[in-house]
C-alpha positions in Angstrom: 2.3 28.0 5.8 3.3 31.5 4.7 0.4 33.0 2.7 -3.3 33.4 2.7 -3.5 30.9 -0.1 -1.6 28.3 2.0 -4.0 28.9 4.8 -7.0 28.6 2.5 -5.8 25.1 1.4 -5.4 24.0 5.1 -8.9 25.4 5.9 -10.4 23.6 2.9 -9.0 20.3 4.3 -10.3 21.2 7.8 -13.7 22.0 6.4 -13.9 18.6 4.7 -12.7 16.9 7.9 -15.3 18.7 10.0 -18.1 17.8 7.6 -17.5 14.1 8.2 -16.8 14.4 12.0 -18.0 17.3 14.0 -21.1 18.0 11.8 -22.2 14.4 12.3 -21.9 14.8 16.1 -23.8 18.1 16.0 -26.6 16.5 13.9 -26.9 13.5 16.2 -26.9 15.6 19.3 -29.4 18.0 17.8 -31.9 15.2 17.1 -31.2 13.4 20.3 -32.1 16.6 22.2 -35.2 17.2 20.1 -36.4 13.7 21.0 -35.3 13.9 24.7 -32.8 11.0 24.2 -30.5 12.2 27.0 -28.7 8.9 27.2 -27.7 9.2 23.6 -26.0 12.5 24.4 -23.9 10.7 26.9 -23.1 8.1 24.3 -22.2 10.7 21.7 -19.9 12.5 24.2 -18.1 9.3 25.0 -17.9 8.4 21.3 -16.3 11.8 20.6 -13.7 11.3 23.3 -12.7 7.9 21.8 -12.7 9.4 18.2 -10.6 12.5 19.0 -7.0 11.1 19.1 -5.1 14.3 19.7 -4.9 15.0 23.5 -4.6 18.8 23.0 -7.7 18.9 20.7 -9.7 16.7 23.1 -8.9 19.0 26.0 -9.8 22.0 23.9 -13.1 20.5 22.8 -14.0 19.8 26.4 -13.0 23.2 27.6 -14.8 25.0 24.8 -18.0 22.8 25.3 -18.2 23.4 29.0 -17.5 27.1 28.6 -20.3 27.4 26.1 -22.7 25.5 28.3 -21.9 27.5 31.5 -22.0 30.7 29.5 -25.4 30.1 28.0 -27.2 28.8 31.1 -27.6 32.2 32.8 -29.0 33.8 29.6 -32.2 31.7 29.6 -35.1 30.7 31.8 -38.0 28.3 31.8 -37.9 25.0 29.8 -34.6 26.0 28.1 -32.7 26.4 31.3 -34.1 23.1 32.6 -32.8 21.3 29.5 -29.5 23.1 29.7 -29.1 22.1 33.3 -29.8 18.5 32.3 -26.8 18.7 29.9 -24.8 20.0 32.9 -25.9 17.2 35.2 -25.1 14.6 32.5 -21.6 16.1 32.3 -21.8 16.4 28.5 -18.5 18.1 27.6 -17.4 18.0 24.0 -18.1 21.1 22.0 -19.9 19.6 18.9 -22.2 17.6 21.2 -22.9 20.6 23.4 -23.4 22.8 20.4 -25.8 20.5 18.7 -27.8 20.1 21.9 -27.9 23.8 22.7 -29.0 24.8 19.2 -31.8 22.3 19.4 -32.9 23.6 22.9 -32.8 27.1 21.5 -34.9 26.2 18.4 -32.3 27.0 15.8 -32.7 24.9 12.6 -30.2 22.1 12.1 -28.9 24.0 9.0 -28.3 27.1 11.1 -26.5 25.0 13.8 -24.2 23.4 11.3 -23.3 26.5 9.3 -22.8 28.7 12.3 -20.5 26.0 13.8 -18.5 25.6 10.7 -18.1 29.4 10.1 -17.3 30.1 13.7 -14.7 27.3 13.9 -13.0 28.3 10.6 -13.0 32.0 11.4 -11.3 31.3 14.7 -8.6 29.4 12.9 -8.2 32.4 10.5 -7.9 34.7 13.5 -5.2 32.6 15.2 -3.4 32.1 11.9 -3.4 35.8 11.3 -1.4 36.3 14.5 1.1 33.6 13.6 1.8 34.2 9.9 2.2 37.6 8.3 -1.4 37.8 7.2 -3.0 41.2 7.2 -6.7 41.8 8.0 -7.7 42.2 4.3 -6.0 38.9 3.4 -7.7 37.2 6.4 -11.1 38.5 5.2 -10.3 37.2 1.7 -9.5 33.8 3.1 -12.8 33.8 5.1 -14.8 34.8 2.0 -13.3 31.9 0.0 -13.9 29.4 2.8 -17.5 30.7 3.2 -18.1 30.1 -0.5 -16.6 26.5 0.0 -19.1 26.0 2.8 -22.2 27.2 0.9 -21.5 26.5 -2.8 -20.9 22.7 -2.4 -23.9 20.6 -2.0 -23.7 18.9 1.3 -26.3 16.3 2.4 -25.6 16.4 6.2 -29.0 14.9 6.9 -28.0 11.5 5.4 -24.8 11.3 7.4 -24.7 8.9 10.4 -22.1 7.9 12.9 -21.1 5.2 10.4 -19.9 7.9 8.0 -17.4 9.4 10.4 -14.0 9.9 8.7 -11.2 12.2 9.7 -8.4 11.1 7.5 -6.1 14.1 7.4 -2.8 12.8 8.7 -1.0 16.0 8.0 -3.3 18.0 10.3 -3.3 15.3 12.9 0.5 15.0 13.0 0.9 18.8 13.2 -1.6 18.9 16.1 0.3 16.2 18.0 3.6 17.9 17.3 2.2 21.2 18.5 1.5 19.6 21.9 5.2 19.1 22.5 6.8 22.3 21.1 9.1 24.0 23.5 7.6 27.4 22.8 3.9 26.9 21.9 2.4 29.2 19.3 -1.1 29.3 20.8 -2.8 27.7 23.7 -6.0 25.8 22.8 
């Protein structure tokens, strides 16, 4: 990967992968929380652990999820903090599950939850990539603009997706992730 165009291709694959993986977990966690189905959140968290095959990405998902939860709890009171503390007590850890649950507790729409998650995740990848490859700020913003268009221009029926639709077939990204875990000099820490 040497250019913004190369990065855009990788992000396009990542977006497609996330639509049929993380987005499903966000949706399921969102609705489980809306319906006070706390046991289902535990199930989703365990399912996500089993589904995420790369150790480094699993650890990053847990770390990010717990950081989000612990960072949000002090910001709210009343019923919201009771529900957030329930997530903490259940030891829900994975980022997409926590994200879906928190956005439900805070009354965001499912659409807002999904698109903020996707944009945030992809913009973080652009930021990290801009430090690794010679990618200036203008080029990074161009890549983000293209990926944002990919997110919003394509029709995406996330409501119809279920756990049976999970698919993350992107062997190139998975192999690169696993290889990254064992590099002598790591490029970035997750």
